[in-house]
C-alpha positions as CSV (number, residue, x, y, z in Angstrom):
1,M,-6.9,-31.5,-10.6
2,I,-6.7,-31.4,-6.9
3,R,-8.3,-28.2,-5.5
4,E,-7.4,-26.6,-2.2
5,R,-9.8,-27.1,0.7
6,A,-9.5,-25.9,4.3
7,T,-9.3,-28.4,7.1
8,S,-10.3,-27.9,10.8
9,T,-7.7,-28.3,13.5
10,I,-7.8,-28.2,17.3
11,S,-6.1,-25.3,19.1
12,G,-2.7,-26.4,20.4
13,W,-3.3,-24.3,23.5
14,L,-6.3,-26.6,24.4
15,M,-4.5,-29.9,23.6
16,L,-1.3,-29.0,25.4
17,P,-2.7,-28.9,29.0
18,V,-4.6,-32.1,28.2
19,L,-1.5,-34.0,27.3
20,V,0.5,-32.5,30.2
21,A,-2.2,-33.6,32.6
22,G,-2.3,-37.0,31.0
23,L,1.5,-37.3,31.3
24,G,1.4,-36.3,35.0
25,L,-1.4,-38.8,35.7
26,S,0.4,-41.6,33.9
27,L,3.6,-40.9,35.8
28,W,1.7,-41.1,39.0
29,Q,0.0,-44.3,38.1
30,G,3.4,-45.7,36.9
31,T,5.0,-44.9,40.2
32,R,2.2,-46.6,42.1
33,A,2.5,-49.7,39.8
34,I,6.2,-50.0,40.4
35,D,5.7,-49.5,44.1
36,A,3.0,-52.3,44.2
37,I,5.3,-54.7,42.3
38,D,8.1,-54.0,44.8
39,R,5.8,-54.8,47.7
40,G,4.6,-57.9,45.9
41,V,0.9,-56.9,45.9
42,G,0.4,-56.2,42.2
43,G,1.0,-57.8,38.8
44,P,2.8,-56.3,35.8
45,L,-0.4,-55.3,34.0
46,P,-0.6,-51.7,35.5
47,L,3.0,-51.2,34.5
48,V,2.3,-52.3,30.9
49,L,-0.7,-50.0,30.7
50,W,1.4,-47.1,32.1
51,L,4.0,-47.7,29.4
52,A,1.3,-47.8,26.7
53,V,-0.1,-44.5,27.9
54,L,3.3,-42.9,27.8
55,V,3.8,-44.1,24.2
56,L,0.3,-42.8,23.2
57,I,1.1,-39.3,24.7
58,G,4.4,-39.3,22.9
59,V,2.7,-40.0,19.6
60,L,0.0,-37.4,20.2
61,A,2.7,-34.8,20.9
62,F,3.7,-35.0,17.2
63,G,0.3,-33.5,16.3
64,F,1.4,-30.0,17.4
65,F,2.5,-27.5,14.7
66,I,2.8,-23.8,14.2
67,V,1.6,-21.7,11.2
68,N,3.2,-18.3,10.8
69,P,1.5,-15.4,9.1
70,N,1.5,-15.7,5.3
71,E,2.4,-19.4,5.5
72,A,0.3,-22.6,5.1
73,R,0.6,-26.3,5.9
74,V,-0.6,-28.9,3.5
75,L,-1.7,-32.1,5.3
76,T,-1.6,-35.5,3.8
77,L,-2.6,-38.8,5.5
78,F,-1.0,-42.0,4.1
79,G,-0.9,-40.4,0.6
80,K,-4.3,-38.8,0.7
81,Y,-4.8,-35.0,0.7
82,G,-6.3,-34.0,4.0
83,G,-6.7,-30.2,3.5
84,S,-4.7,-27.1,4.0
85,V,-4.3,-24.8,7.1
86,K,-3.7,-21.2,6.3
87,H,-4.8,-19.4,9.5
88,D,-1.7,-18.6,11.7
89,G,-1.4,-19.9,15.2
90,F,-0.6,-22.9,17.4
91,H,-2.5,-26.0,16.1
92,W,-3.0,-29.7,16.8
93,A,-4.1,-32.3,14.2
94,N,-3.8,-36.0,13.7
95,P,-0.2,-36.8,14.5
96,F,-0.1,-39.1,11.5
97,Y,-0.6,-36.2,9.1
98,V,2.4,-35.2,7.1
99,K,2.5,-31.4,7.4
100,R,4.2,-29.8,4.4
101,H,5.2,-26.2,4.8
102,I,4.6,-23.7,2.0
103,S,5.1,-20.0,1.9
104,L,2.3,-17.6,0.8
105,R,4.6,-14.5,0.8
106,I,5.2,-12.3,-2.2
107,R,8.3,-13.3,-4.1
108,N,10.5,-11.9,-6.8
109,F,12.1,-13.9,-9.6
110,E,14.6,-12.4,-12.0
111,S,15.2,-14.5,-15.1
112,A,18.6,-15.0,-16.6
113,Q,19.5,-13.0,-19.7
114,I,18.6,-15.1,-22.7
115,K,19.5,-14.6,-26.4
116,V,16.6,-14.8,-28.8
117,N,15.6,-13.5,-32.2
118,D,13.0,-10.8,-32.4
119,L,10.3,-10.6,-35.0
120,E,12.7,-9.2,-37.6
121,G,15.3,-11.9,-36.9
122,N,17.7,-9.7,-35.0
123,P,19.4,-11.4,-32.1
124,I,18.7,-9.6,-28.8
125,E,19.3,-10.2,-25.1
126,I,16.3,-10.0,-22.9
127,A,15.5,-10.7,-19.2
128,S,12.5,-10.1,-17.0
129,V,11.3,-9.7,-13.4
130,V,8.2,-11.5,-12.2
131,V,6.5,-10.8,-8.8
132,W,4.4,-13.8,-7.8
133,R,2.8,-15.6,-4.8
134,V,1.2,-19.0,-4.1
135,V,-2.6,-18.8,-3.8
136,E,-3.6,-22.5,-4.3
137,T,-1.5,-24.6,-2.0
138,A,-2.9,-28.0,-3.2
139,E,-2.1,-27.2,-6.8
140,A,1.3,-25.9,-6.0
141,V,2.2,-29.1,-4.1
142,F,0.5,-31.8,-6.1
143,E,0.0,-30.5,-9.7
144,V,3.7,-29.7,-10.4
145,D,6.9,-31.4,-9.2
146,N,8.6,-28.2,-7.9
147,Y,6.5,-25.1,-8.2
148,E,9.5,-22.7,-7.7
149,H,11.4,-24.3,-10.6
150,Y,8.2,-24.4,-12.6
151,V,7.8,-20.6,-12.2
152,K,11.4,-20.1,-13.4
153,V,11.2,-22.3,-16.5
154,Q,7.7,-21.1,-17.6
155,T,8.7,-17.4,-17.1
156,E,11.7,-17.8,-19.3
157,A,9.6,-19.6,-21.9
158,A,7.0,-16.8,-21.9
159,V,9.7,-14.2,-22.3
160,R,11.3,-16.1,-25.2
161,N,7.9,-16.5,-26.9
162,L,7.0,-12.8,-26.4
163,A,10.3,-11.6,-27.8
164,T,9.7,-13.5,-31.1
165,H,6.4,-11.7,-31.7
166,Y,7.6,-8.1,-31.6
167,P,10.6,-6.2,-33.1
168,Y,13.2,-4.5,-30.9
169,D,12.4,-1.2,-32.6
170,A,9.3,-0.4,-34.7
171,H,10.2,1.4,-38.0
172,L,6.6,2.0,-39.0
173,E,4.3,4.3,-37.1
174,G,1.6,2.6,-35.1
175,H,3.5,-0.7,-34.7
176,M,4.4,-2.1,-31.2
177,S,8.0,-2.8,-30.3
178,L,9.8,-4.1,-27.3
179,R,11.7,-0.9,-26.6
180,A,9.0,1.7,-27.2
181,N,5.9,0.0,-25.8
182,T,7.1,-1.1,-22.4
183,A,3.8,-0.8,-20.6
184,E,1.9,-2.8,-23.2
185,I,4.6,-5.4,-23.4
186,A,4.7,-5.8,-19.6
187,E,0.9,-6.3,-19.4
188,Q,1.0,-8.9,-22.2
189,L,4.0,-10.6,-20.5
190,K,2.0,-10.8,-17.3
191,V,-1.0,-12.3,-19.0
192,E,1.1,-14.9,-20.8
193,V,3.1,-15.9,-17.6
194,Q,-0.2,-16.2,-15.7
195,E,-1.7,-18.5,-18.2
196,R,1.3,-20.8,-17.9
197,L,1.3,-20.8,-14.1
198,N,-2.5,-21.2,-13.5
199,Q,-2.2,-25.0,-13.0
200,A,0.6,-24.5,-10.4
201,G,-1.6,-22.4,-8.1
202,V,0.5,-19.3,-8.6
203,Q,-0.8,-15.7,-9.0
204,V,1.4,-13.3,-11.0
205,L,1.2,-9.8,-9.5
206,E,3.6,-8.1,-11.9
207,A,5.8,-8.9,-14.8
208,R,8.1,-6.6,-16.7
209,I,11.2,-6.6,-18.9
210,N,14.3,-5.4,-16.9
211,H,17.0,-5.9,-19.6
212,L,16.7,-5.4,-23.3
213,A,19.7,-5.0,-25.7
214,Y,20.9,-6.1,-29.0
215,A,23.3,-9.0,-29.0
216,P,27.0,-7.9,-29.0
217,E,27.6,-9.2,-32.5
218,I,25.2,-6.7,-34.1
219,A,25.1,-4.0,-31.4
220,A,27.5,-1.7,-33.3
221,A,25.7,-2.1,-36.6
222,M,22.3,-1.4,-35.0
223,L,23.7,1.7,-33.3
224,Q,24.7,3.0,-36.6
225,R,21.2,2.2,-37.9
226,Q,19.7,4.1,-35.0
227,Q,22.0,7.1,-35.6
228,A,21.1,7.1,-39.3
229,G,17.4,7.0,-38.4
230,A,17.8,9.9,-36.0
231,I,19.7,11.9,-38.7
232,I,16.9,11.2,-41.2
233,A,14.2,12.2,-38.7
234,A,16.1,15.4,-37.9
235,R,16.6,16.3,-41.5
236,Q,12.9,15.8,-42.2
237,R,12.0,18.2,-39.4
238,I,14.5,20.7,-40.7
239,V,13.1,20.5,-44.3
240,E,9.5,20.8,-43.0
241,G,10.5,23.9,-41.0
242,A,12.5,25.5,-43.8
243,V,9.6,25.1,-46.3
244,G,7.2,26.7,-43.9
245,M,9.6,29.6,-43.3
246,V,10.1,30.1,-47.1
247,E,6.4,30.0,-47.6
248,M,5.8,32.5,-44.8
249,A,8.5,34.9,-46.2
250,L,7.0,34.9,-49.7
251,D,3.5,35.5,-48.3
252,L,4.7,38.4,-46.2
253,L,6.6,40.0,-49.1
254,S,3.5,39.7,-51.2
255,Q,1.1,41.0,-48.5
256,R,3.2,44.0,-47.6
257,D,4.1,44.7,-51.3
258,V,7.8,45.0,-50.4
259,V,8.9,43.7,-53.8
260,T,7.3,42.1,-56.8
261,L,9.0,38.9,-57.9
262,D,8.4,36.8,-61.0
263,N,8.4,33.0,-60.9
264,D,12.1,32.8,-61.8
265,R,13.1,35.1,-59.0
266,K,10.8,33.4,-56.6
267,A,12.5,30.1,-57.5
268,A,15.9,31.5,-57.0
269,M,14.9,33.0,-53.6
270,V,13.4,29.7,-52.5
271,S,16.6,27.9,-53.5
272,N,18.8,30.3,-51.6
273,L,16.6,30.2,-48.5
274,L,16.5,26.4,-48.5
275,V,20.3,26.2,-48.8
276,V,20.7,28.6,-45.9
277,L,18.1,26.9,-43.7
278,C,18.9,23.3,-44.5
279,G,22.6,23.4,-44.7
280,D,24.7,21.9,-41.9
281,R,27.4,24.6,-42.3
282,N,27.4,28.3,-42.1
283,T,26.7,29.9,-45.5
284,Q,28.8,32.8,-47.0
285,P,26.4,35.5,-48.3
286,V,27.1,37.2,-51.6
287,V,26.0,40.9,-51.6
288,N,24.3,42.0,-54.8
289,T,25.2,45.6,-55.5
290,G,23.2,45.8,-58.7
291,T,19.5,45.3,-59.3
292,I,17.6,42.2,-58.3
293,Y,18.0,41.0,-61.9
294,Q,21.7,41.4,-62.1
């Protein structure tokens, strides 16, 4: 694996006056050579040297390059990695270096909505957002063919793999689900995406699911299932509260000695109170004008 290493460059502001001075001197020498040839007192050698100096200065001028903040240049010389330049400014290096630009800025990637089966086999639609940046320029350039496309493909693969390990909804207490445990799922998604992108020199700053829904073909059925679950949960709470209220009523009647009830009358009272408290419609009371036993 090719690891990133920093390379030294010469400040462009130092090389620029040197090349300008060399260009001016060569032009002056060329003018003198042409003038000597016109007067017939000189040969063509000074003119050839002047042209060679001009070509050399032109070649050296290709060594200038600029690095902006949060950017880098990866240098290669005839197929060999020569180092990376990350510090911003005006630089000069070997003009034969191929200087490949690469951005170090933070980027967002939003994956497409993909259809996948969750742990229970239900088809769901899921998509994610990944915040990432390049930290190892040599790996990003040389270890993968196209690091941006690599981030896209590996992110979608990680999302697909994660979705198959968890259900959309957990029906047992204590079990993780994609919908209920968003923070834990996001952290696990970040770890999995980072493991896949390590060899591309990419650091994952954040990963989270931004779209999660049942597939259209089962959405209606799952909505009914969720509604049924909500009704069952509500009924359970109602029954628990009603039993507590009945128990409290019987205890208060016994403690305050309001009335003495045998087991049959207690059972009848419990039945009536539960019907009143647990019914989903208003009850119609029947007034007993006789004794409590008639």
